[in-house]
N, C-alpha and C positions, 0 to 999 in steps of 0.2 A: 912657785908651786902651784898646776896644772887649775886654769879655770876649771876646770873636769876630771875631774879626778880619779879614776879607778876603782869601785869600791867591790870588795868579795866577801858575802854575809852567813855566818857561817851557825848554824842553828846546833842543838843537840835537840834532841826529841826521843819521847818518850808518853804516850797515851795522851798526846799534845791537841786532838783533831779538834776541841772548842776553841781553843785560838789558832793553830792553825789556820782555820778559814778564815777569818777575819786580817793574819796579820800575812795572807797570802794574799788577802784582798787591796788591804791596803797600799803593799808593794806591787804591787801587780803593773801599775808605771811606768816606775824606777825604772835604774841603768842599771842595775847590783846584778853577780851571778852570785849562782848563790848554791852553799856547798851543806849537805845537808848527814850528820852522824843518828840513826836511828837505832835503838836501841831496845828490838823482841818487844814491842806493842802488839798489843791485843786488839786495837778502837783500829781503826778508819787510820791513823797517821801515816800509813808509807800510801795506800793511790793516794793521799791528796795528796801528799810529798808527789809520786809520781806525776798527777796529774798538773800540777804546778809545772812541772820542769817540762812539759812539753813542747811549752810555750817562753820559758825563760833558759837563761844558759849557768849550766851549773854541775852538780853529780848529787847522788844520794851513795849513802852507802851503808847498809842496813846489817847489822848483824846481831844474834843471841849472847846473852854475855851469862845466859844462867843463874841471871841473880830475880827471882819472881817477886823477891819481897825490895826490888831495889834502895828502898831508903829509907825502909822498915824494920830490919830485921838486924841485930847484931848490934856493936858498940858499935859509940859517936864513930870512932877511927876507926871503924870494917864500914860504918855505912860514907864515910867521907872518904876512902879508898877507893868503894867501887864509882863513883861520880868522878874522881881525881883518872881513872884509867878511862871514861868514857870522855872528858877534855882531852885527854892525851890521844887516844883515838883520833880525834875529829883531826886534833892537827898535825896526825902522822898522815895522815891519806890527804888532806890536802895543800901539807909543804910544795907542793913539784906546782900545783895548779896554782897557788896564790903570788908565786913569783909573777905573775902577770899581772899585777894590780899594784897599786897607792897602800890600799890601805885595808886591813880587816875588822866588820864589822859584829859583835858578839850582840849579838841579840838574843834574849829570853823571851818563849813565846807567851808571857803571860805578861808584859814591861807594853804598855800603850804610851804613845807617842805622839805630836804635831806636826804637820808634810817640814814644820822648820827646825823640827832640830836639829836633825845631820849637815844641813846648811852654818846652822849657827855653828855647830863644833868647830867646822870647817874654818869659818871664816875666822876663828881665835884660835887656833894652832900657835903653838910659840917655837921659837929656837928650836930649844932642848927640849922639848915636848913629846913625848912617841907612846901616850898611850894617854888617853881621856874619856873621863866618867862623866857621870850626871847623880844632877840630886833625884833618889829616884822615890817616892814619895806611896805609900804604904794602904791603901784603901782598908776601915778597920769601922769593925760594928760601932754605933754609934754610946754606948752606956760606959766607952771606955775615952770620953773626953766630957768637958765641961761646957754648958755655957751654946751649946745648939737650937738653931729651931725644930717645933715639937714635930711636924714632918720628914724630917730626916733622918735615910733607912741607916746610912751609909755614910763617913767622909773621908778624905783622904788625911787630917789635922794634921797636915806640915810632920807626918812621921818618917825618917828616910828608916826603910826597912833592913839595908845590907851591913846592921851593923856590927857582923860576925867578920866583915870582910877590914873593917874600916881603921886604919890604925894611923895617924897623923905624924907629919914630918917629923916632931918631938917623941916618933917611939909609943905614943900612947895612946890607948883603943880608949872606946868609948862602949863596948860591947859590957851589959843589954842594951844599953840606954843610946838615944836616938843623939843628931848632934844639930838637929837644926833648934834654935832658940828658942822659936815662933812654935813648934810642937805642941800641943794641947794633949797629950796621951800624959794619962795622970802618971804612968811611971818611970817614965821622961824626966818628970820634976828633978829625980833623984841623979840627973847625967851630973858627971865630971867635970866634961869640957863641952861646950859650945861653939860652932862655927856659925862666923854673922860673914864676913867675907866671901865673895860673888867667885872669887876663883883662890884652890888654896895647892896646894903641890904636895902630894903627903906620899907614903908609905905605900900605903897598901887601899884600897877601893874597890868597889867592882856597880851591885847598883841592876844590874840586868841589860843593860845599853854599852857596850865598850868600844871606844875607835881605838885598833893599835896601827904601827905603821909597820906597812909588812915584811921593811927590812928587819924589825924585831926577830925575825922568826926565822933571818939567816942563821942563829947564834943558838946550837941544836940543847944547848944549856936550857933554855923559854920553856916551861912543861911545868905542868901544876904539882903539888904532892900533898899530902897532910904530913903534920909536923907532931910528930905524939907527943902528950901530956900524960900526966901520969891518967890512972885508973881509966885505963883503954879512952882517953878521951884525946880529941885535937884541938887543934888551933884551927881555921880556913884555910882550906886550899891555896885560896886565890892572895894570902901572904907568901909563900910561900915562891910563887907565880910571880909577883908584882916586884916580890924582894930580888929575882930575876932579870923581870924587864928594868929596875931602877939602874942597876949597874950599867943600863946605855942609855939615859937618858930619863928623863921627868915624869912623871906620874901626878896627874893633874884632875880635879875631882871641880867641874865647875857649879858651886850648887845654884846658878840663877839658873839655872837650866833645867827646866822637872820634867820627870816622866813617871807615869804612874803604875803602878802594881796591881789588877785585880784579879784577885781567891778567886777560883772556882765558886766558892760557898756565895760572893757577891754576882753571880754572873746573870742572874735573873734581875738585876738592875743598872737597868743605860743612866740612869741621874744622879750622878754624885754632888753634893753639899762640896766646894773647893771656894774657901775665902772670897765666902760673898755670894757664888756664884754659881749658876748649874754648868757642870763639865761633865758632858754627854757621850756615855761611855756609847762604842757599840752595839747594837746586842746580839749577842751569840747564846 
């Protein structure tokens, strides 16, 4: 593998100005190229993206999918179908551009990570691995956990947030519970499976920061798709996507590489309790 692999960052954005300002500042000195699909934002998302791309390689595609309540109205299946449509549009737009890169890095804008995260993942790639995910910890309210200092406002609790997308290699889903053995979230004490190994091959996972070999997208069947259940519900769109990726190579989740998801309701809190120390989030 090249000592300096070429990475294309792929972003799906809509009304993300709060997080984009941090993400672009954090990645400002990175050697990456940025490919962004924007859907009908009503804030300054488009302006922030255009300004960033003045000094960084990449492209912005901006469309109006005519869905004002993009993730609110309709059945669960209809909501997942909308986000699936947007994800696939991004792939369609970038398919020629990403041929010049070794890796595609998908990042949700509300994900926070440190400077070593990407290099840590790259240092542990395997011969058969084609997709790599991290252990994404959720920032939750204090009253969801026990035995914490009185002055703590919000914590991560070792809670893996993307349980909807997770299916282990034995085809067992953990949803709605977390997979982490040391999660303090009371609800997750009812979990049916736990994960303690630092690395695992899974059927499906996501987590908000995902590194995928660009060669995977040479296969036209690599797409997202909602999977209909009864009562107009759907399985997570990432499960179908991962099932397709899994026909090409291994999907690996690094349970000892942590990233953090910070919801907008915690944006005024810059210090979060994590593992008996303060994890300092940027002010956004």
